[in-house]
VOGU-3710 file (C-alpha; in Angstrom, 3 decimals, decimal comma):
1> xxxxxxxxxx> -39,010/-25,109/-55,756  -40,794/-27,318/-53,247  -39,561/-28,565/-49,906  -39,136/-32,255/-49,122  -42,484/-32,278/-47,333  -44,280/-30,414/-50,119  -42,854/-32,843/-52,664  -44,336/-35,733/-50,697  -47,734/-34,039/-50,627  -47,606/-33,576/-54,392
11> xxxxxxxxxx> -46,288/-37,007/-55,311  -47,514/-39,651/-52,849  -50,857/-41,220/-53,782  -51,453/-44,239/-51,547  -54,763/-44,365/-49,696  -54,843/-41,825/-46,896  -52,355/-39,407/-48,464  -53,656/-35,957/-49,493  -53,038/-36,465/-53,211  -54,117/-40,078/-53,131
21> xxxxxxxxxx> -57,460/-39,059/-51,667  -57,832/-36,310/-54,277  -57,372/-38,795/-57,131  -59,887/-41,078/-55,440  -62,574/-38,379/-55,693  -62,523/-38,453/-59,511  -63,420/-41,026/-62,141  -60,072/-41,966/-63,710  -59,010/-44,269/-66,566  -57,606/-47,564/-65,285
31> xxxxxxxxxx> -57,459/-49,681/-68,471  -57,978/-49,401/-72,203  -61,120/-51,287/-73,228  -59,190/-53,440/-75,694  -57,336/-54,989/-72,750  -60,582/-56,833/-71,919  -61,778/-57,504/-75,472  -64,607/-59,969/-74,811  -66,617/-61,717/-72,073  -64,693/-64,264/-69,991
41> xxxxxxxxxx> -61,370/-63,186/-71,522  -58,013/-63,209/-69,744  -58,065/-60,910/-66,702  -55,557/-58,088/-66,256  -53,455/-57,559/-63,144  -52,704/-53,892/-62,632  -51,722/-51,387/-59,979  -53,454/-48,041/-59,472  -52,736/-45,525/-56,704  -50,570/-48,095/-54,938
51> xxxxxxxxxx> -53,305/-50,767/-54,909  -52,850/-54,205/-56,494  -56,006/-54,786/-58,530  -57,465/-57,250/-60,990  -59,763/-56,319/-63,871  -61,975/-58,835/-65,666  -64,954/-58,841/-68,006  -67,573/-61,348/-66,932  -69,880/-63,534/-69,017  -72,409/-60,704/-69,347
61> xxxxxxxxxx> -69,768/-58,214/-70,434  -69,662/-56,345/-67,131  -66,224/-55,140/-66,006  -65,059/-55,826/-62,472  -62,137/-54,095/-60,784  -61,351/-55,968/-57,593  -58,517/-56,755/-55,220  -55,791/-58,783/-56,886  -55,886/-61,326/-54,047  -58,262/-64,060/-52,905
71> xxxxxxxxxx> -59,694/-63,467/-49,443  -58,950/-67,086/-48,451  -55,162/-67,357/-48,484  -54,038/-64,249/-50,395  -53,404/-66,118/-53,664  -53,239/-64,055/-56,838  -56,552/-64,081/-58,674  -54,785/-63,403/-61,992  -54,305/-67,163/-62,327  -58,018/-67,680/-61,828
81> xxxxxxxxxx> -60,716/-68,992/-64,164  -62,940/-66,299/-65,662  -66,184/-68,220/-66,107  -69,934/-68,139/-65,503  -70,150/-64,520/-64,305  -67,253/-64,650/-61,914  -63,560/-65,143/-61,326  -62,653/-68,420/-59,624  -59,400/-68,742/-57,694  -57,431/-71,774/-58,864
91> xxxxxxxxxx> -56,120/-72,504/-55,347  -59,343/-73,696/-53,676  -62,061/-72,606/-56,093  -63,419/-69,564/-54,273  -65,297/-67,422/-56,773  -66,001/-63,671/-56,905  -68,375/-61,550/-58,951  -67,673/-58,086/-60,401  -68,736/-56,495/-57,114  -66,184/-58,493/-55,127
101> xxxxxxxxxx> -68,772/-60,751/-53,516  -67,731/-64,331/-52,824  -70,410/-66,345/-54,638  -68,973/-69,850/-54,275  -66,835/-71,672/-51,719  -66,653/-75,239/-53,075  -63,932/-76,521/-50,724  -66,272/-76,071/-47,733  -69,191/-78,336/-46,884  -72,536/-76,689/-47,534
111> xxxxxxxxxx> -73,321/-76,501/-43,825  -69,953/-74,845/-43,164  -70,034/-72,255/-45,954  -69,604/-68,622/-44,989  -69,363/-67,074/-48,472  -72,039/-64,489/-47,672  -69,652/-63,013/-45,121  -66,714/-62,724/-47,535  -66,099/-59,832/-49,896  -62,936/-58,440/-51,494
121> xxxxxxxxxx> -62,366/-54,797/-52,371  -64,145/-53,744/-55,541  -64,594/-50,460/-57,379  -67,359/-49,306/-59,741  -66,436/-49,001/-63,418  -67,719/-47,272/-66,538  -66,627/-47,426/-70,184  -66,169/-44,357/-72,364  -63,610/-43,021/-74,814  -62,207/-46,503/-75,489
131> xxxxxxxxxx> -61,223/-46,695/-71,807  -62,397/-48,382/-68,637  -62,803/-45,859/-65,829  -62,995/-46,478/-62,100  -64,025/-44,534/-59,052  -61,929/-45,501/-56,033  -63,249/-43,120/-53,384  -65,990/-43,205/-50,730  -69,179/-44,729/-52,102  -71,386/-41,926/-50,839
141> xxxxxxxxxx> -69,290/-39,343/-52,737  -69,236/-41,105/-56,110  -69,744/-38,623/-58,971  -72,717/-39,498/-61,149  -70,764/-39,145/-64,397  -67,241/-39,173/-65,716  -65,786/-35,837/-66,916  -67,259/-34,565/-70,203  -63,888/-34,674/-71,941  -64,433/-34,508/-75,676
151> xxxxxxxxxx> -62,379/-37,625/-76,376  -64,503/-39,579/-73,870  -67,767/-38,566/-75,576  -67,052/-39,227/-79,245  -67,720/-42,676/-80,783  -64,911/-45,207/-80,448  -64,359/-44,889/-84,204  -63,311/-41,265/-83,642  -60,744/-41,851/-80,890  -57,590/-43,886/-80,329
161> xxxxxxxxxx> -56,082/-44,401/-76,893  -52,741/-45,965/-76,057  -50,729/-46,024/-72,873  -47,248/-46,645/-71,588  -45,666/-47,439/-68,257  -43,258/-44,728/-67,139  -40,541/-45,194/-64,544  -41,291/-41,968/-62,700  -43,824/-40,268/-60,475  -47,106/-39,085/-61,971
171> xxxxxxxxxx> -46,493/-35,406/-61,140  -43,229/-34,983/-63,027  -44,817/-36,643/-66,065  -47,778/-34,257/-65,834  -45,460/-31,290/-65,393  -43,561/-32,388/-68,490  -46,810/-32,382/-70,429  -47,677/-28,895/-69,234  -44,271/-27,387/-70,054  -44,608/-25,711/-73,456
181> xxxxxxxxxx> -41,148/-24,208/-73,815  -39,402/-27,582/-74,164  -40,951/-28,339/-77,562  -38,499/-25,926/-79,202  -35,726/-28,209/-78,018  -36,704/-31,722/-76,939  -39,221/-32,208/-79,764  -37,340/-30,353/-82,523  -37,419/-32,997/-85,254  -35,852/-30,943/-88,050
191> xxxxxxxxxx> -32,729/-28,958/-87,250  -32,480/-27,607/-90,778  -35,892/-25,957/-91,006  -37,781/-23,438/-88,913  -41,311/-24,225/-87,781  -43,740/-22,032/-85,816  -42,678/-23,965/-82,693  -38,942/-23,430/-83,232  -38,853/-19,946/-84,757  -38,814/-18,404/-81,280
201> xxxxxxxxxx> -36,935/-20,485/-78,741  -37,711/-18,173/-75,819  -41,505/-18,198/-75,716  -43,463/-15,948/-73,397  -45,695/-18,061/-71,172  -49,086/-16,838/-70,007  -51,647/-18,537/-67,759  -55,343/-17,942/-67,227  -57,522/-19,540/-64,554  -60,655/-21,403/-65,644
211> xxxxxxxxxx> -63,418/-23,442/-63,964  -61,720/-26,681/-65,073  -58,265/-25,591/-63,907  -56,280/-23,273/-66,133  -54,940/-22,726/-69,619  -51,255/-22,422/-70,331  -50,477/-20,304/-73,395  -47,119/-20,102/-75,125  -46,446/-17,117/-77,402  -43,758/-17,344/-80,057
221> xxxxxxxxxx> -42,861/-14,415/-82,287  -42,690/-15,431/-85,953  -40,294/-14,085/-88,602  -43,066/-11,855/-89,989  -43,721/-10,345/-86,551  -46,986/-12,174/-85,935  -47,560/-14,205/-82,780  -48,003/-17,963/-82,776  -49,978/-19,101/-79,716  -50,218/-22,658/-78,361
231> xxxxxxxxxx> -53,153/-23,037/-75,943  -53,191/-25,970/-73,519  -56,063/-26,728/-71,092  -54,937/-28,328/-67,822  -57,603/-30,029/-65,708  -57,459/-31,544/-62,240  -56,205/-33,932/-61,254  -54,013/-34,833/-64,274  -55,862/-34,292/-67,572  -54,249/-32,228/-70,311
241> xxxxxxxxxx> -54,796/-31,485/-74,002  -51,958/-30,803/-76,412  -52,140/-27,543/-78,400  -53,626/-28,232/-81,816  -54,832/-25,814/-84,506  -57,843/-23,586/-85,099  -59,497/-25,804/-87,726  -62,944/-27,089/-86,664  -62,245/-30,564/-88,078  -58,786/-30,893/-86,524
251> xxxxxxxxxx> -57,317/-33,945/-84,846  -56,598/-33,230/-81,184  -54,267/-35,026/-78,806  -54,146/-35,302/-75,069  -52,810/-37,129/-72,051  -53,837/-38,226/-68,599  -51,318/-39,526/-66,082  -52,483/-42,065/-63,506  -50,229/-43,036/-60,586  -49,205/-46,676/-60,347
261> xxxxxxxxxx> -47,307/-46,027/-57,146  -45,093/-43,173/-55,977  -42,352/-43,841/-58,540  -44,256/-45,190/-61,572  -47,237/-44,017/-63,588  -49,467/-44,890/-66,517  -49,279/-42,292/-69,286  -52,465/-42,473/-71,360  -52,315/-40,825/-74,775  -55,323/-40,122/-76,934
271> xxxxxxxxxx> -55,937/-38,791/-80,432  -59,450/-37,954/-81,544  -61,493/-36,117/-84,132  -64,947/-34,899/-83,189  -66,148/-34,685/-86,801  -65,043/-37,973/-88,406  -63,637/-41,435/-87,721  -59,868/-41,746/-87,555  -58,466/-43,439/-90,642  -56,647/-46,752/-90,455
281> xxxxxxxxxx> -53,515/-45,000/-91,686  -53,719/-42,547/-88,785  -54,188/-45,381/-86,302  -51,314/-47,407/-87,745  -48,909/-44,463/-87,598  -49,812/-43,843/-83,979  -49,097/-47,474/-83,086  -45,758/-47,252/-84,876  -44,674/-44,474/-82,528  -45,068/-41,468/-84,773
291> xxxxxxxxxx> -46,354/-38,311/-83,155  -47,400/-38,351/-79,516  -48,082/-42,094/-79,167  -45,389/-44,473/-77,999  -44,468/-47,781/-79,624  -44,923/-50,361/-76,872  -44,826/-54,047/-76,035  -48,335/-54,562/-74,687  -47,573/-58,078/-73,462  -44,490/-57,281/-71,410
301> xxxxxxxxxx> -44,953/-58,179/-67,753  -43,842/-56,259/-64,680  -44,477/-58,643/-61,852  -42,157/-56,568/-59,664  -45,090/-54,109/-59,766  -47,758/-56,861/-59,886  -48,672/-55,847/-63,442  -49,461/-58,502/-66,055  -49,559/-56,242/-69,149  -47,102/-53,388/-68,842
311> xxxxxxxxxx> -47,361/-51,660/-72,235  -43,618/-51,089/-71,969  -41,995/-48,687/-74,452  -39,861/-50,427/-77,062  -37,350/-47,587/-76,802  -36,531/-47,322/-73,113  -33,768/-46,722/-70,604  -32,457/-50,298/-70,868  -31,544/-49,706/-74,528  -30,736/-45,998/-74,146
321> xxxxxxxxxx> -34,016/-45,189/-75,918  -32,233/-46,376/-79,084  -30,647/-42,951/-79,382  -28,894/-42,291/-82,691  -26,043/-39,871/-82,031  -25,470/-39,290/-85,740  -29,084/-38,201/-86,160  -28,703/-36,029/-83,080  -25,838/-34,162/-84,709  -27,554/-33,395/-87,991
331> xxxxxxxxxx> -31,239/-34,287/-87,924  -33,122/-33,951/-84,628  -32,358/-32,325/-81,308  -32,373/-35,619/-79,353  -31,628/-38,392/-81,826  -34,494/-40,333/-80,201  -37,506/-41,403/-82,248  -40,926/-40,504/-80,906  -42,271/-37,603/-78,872  -43,357/-39,978/-76,098
341> xxxxxxxxxx> -39,932/-41,591/-75,903  -38,257/-38,183/-75,883  -40,448/-37,232/-72,937  -39,638/-40,512/-71,166  -35,909/-40,003/-71,616  -36,079/-36,739/-69,689  -38,817/-37,444/-67,166  -37,353/-40,818/-66,178  -33,856/-39,323/-65,943  -35,085/-37,172/-63,036
351> xxxxxxxxxx> -35,491/-40,298/-60,917  -38,556/-42,036/-59,554  -39,479/-38,890/-57,634  -37,738/-35,716/-58,765  -35,976/-33,718/-55,987  -37,952/-30,515/-56,459  -36,034/-28,808/-53,653  -33,058/-28,651/-56,042  -34,931/-26,843/-58,850  -34,469/-23,300/-60,161
361> xxxxxxxxxx> -37,713/-22,335/-61,880  -38,103/-19,398/-64,254  -40,863/-17,481/-65,993  -41,213/-20,247/-68,581  -42,327/-22,535/-65,731  -45,457/-20,556/-64,832  -47,723/-23,411/-65,863  -45,860/-25,895/-63,674  -45,965/-23,548/-60,690  -49,715/-23,023/-61,092
371> xxxxxxxxxx> -50,345/-26,759/-61,565  -48,617/-27,545/-58,286  -50,529/-24,790/-56,522  -53,815/-26,052/-57,976  -53,595/-29,749/-57,118  -51,855/-29,265/-53,780  -54,483/-26,699/-52,848  -57,284/-29,113/-53,732  -55,570/-31,902/-51,786  -55,083/-29,733/-48,704
381> xxxxxxxxxx> -58,675/-28,503/-48,899  -59,841/-32,109/-49,032  -57,860/-32,961/-45,926  -59,684/-30,095/-44,201  -63,040/-31,543/-45,185  -63,728/-29,532/-48,345  -64,623/-31,860/-51,211  -63,482/-30,920/-54,759  -66,485/-29,431/-56,567  -64,902/-30,160/-59,952
391> xxxxxxxxxx> -65,331/-33,914/-59,449  -69,111/-33,387/-59,553  -69,132/-30,873/-62,406  -68,405/-32,982/-65,509  -69,635/-30,245/-67,849  -66,667/-28,048/-66,900  -64,381/-30,428/-68,800  -66,040/-29,501/-72,124  -63,041/-27,746/-73,600  -60,467/-28,324/-76,315
401> xxxxxxxxxx> -56,949/-27,171/-77,068  -56,037/-24,887/-79,920  -53,203/-23,097/-81,691  -53,200/-20,111/-84,027  -51,197/-17,220/-85,460  -52,500/-13,667/-85,013  -51,284/-10,084/-85,247  -49,035/-8,978/-82,413  -51,639/-6,566/-81,020  -54,594/-8,984/-81,246
411> xxxxxxxxxx> -56,362/-10,321/-78,140  -55,064/-13,883/-77,708  -57,577/-14,811/-75,008  -60,544/-13,788/-77,157  -59,106/-15,731/-80,099  -58,480/-18,773/-77,936  -62,020/-18,796/-76,539  -63,422/-19,035/-80,073  -61,611/-22,309/-80,706  -61,783/-24,003/-77,297
421> xxxx> -65,461/-24,957/-77,169  -66,061/-28,709/-77,194  -68,363/-29,817/-79,991  -69,898/-32,859/-78,243
//
């Protein structure tokens, strides 16, 4: 368990907090590219790490991520005109470029203009893996490249990214993604049949440190005595890949959780294949909420959070996640459709910020314990002046998840290493 103070260190991400500064040392996804589909399109109001921000794609296709507010009178720039390489506030016409510079001040006489002295907060952006990434830390410490995650290096045709807004802190969502033992229960979609993931409901959890963070490995004994292993890479600050298979041409899934504020987060979900484009059928099924992706209302607004496009789950707390109690009795463990929605039902039920001082962790929680130790250690080191080396070592993220069945006496680490090498 963690104390009240330790929980705050782990969970709070506003500027100046230990974890908030750690996140600000990395390139992180802040939007999906499709949210800004073309030059001069509708801007997007969002919140990241407690900051109200506005994203827009200018006439030349460049993406700006700037303060959500005009420097003149604090009006929301979301209502502004995206035109001629800048965003113009509709209150008095002040205009800003993608770097936050005020480039026009039409309500002032030419001799009274002071636009060259006005600038709003802006952050550098990059596009990769069907996402828009931002770096929100000190300019002089900006990493040259985003992490070499496989899904961020394949062509857009090979990857699909969705996201959802979750009503809980980023850390408990990440911890839920790391926890491998819950799949035998929460994600059991067929009560009548045994699968490799449900044959052994008391898996042995192992962890192994790596340059990128660590791997969490779940071992389940199968009816024939062999061992089924699920291998999950966990990377700072909040990247994770879901155990897959050992086939070279396999589809792989993953998540990254980005704090909105201390009690809400963006859960990004990606599916990719390094060897071929995803089929339209695969993409359609993902959007319909099958598998790890969540069926969402992209156009829902959450102005209470200053968010214009909330990607809100269709099945959510307000409608009891559309739980079907009859299905729960005879078909699935939860009666809730969708792995993402099943996760939300539990993670959101813990509250905006889970009271970790009330927990009772066991051996199945080794991955969660190590995750907390890892990120809190990095955050504390940063507060003492030691910058995270991983932020400037993108090549260390070249890893993939895997899953396989081997003889009970076989070396699981050696087998895992064979299947975890990124191909791009």
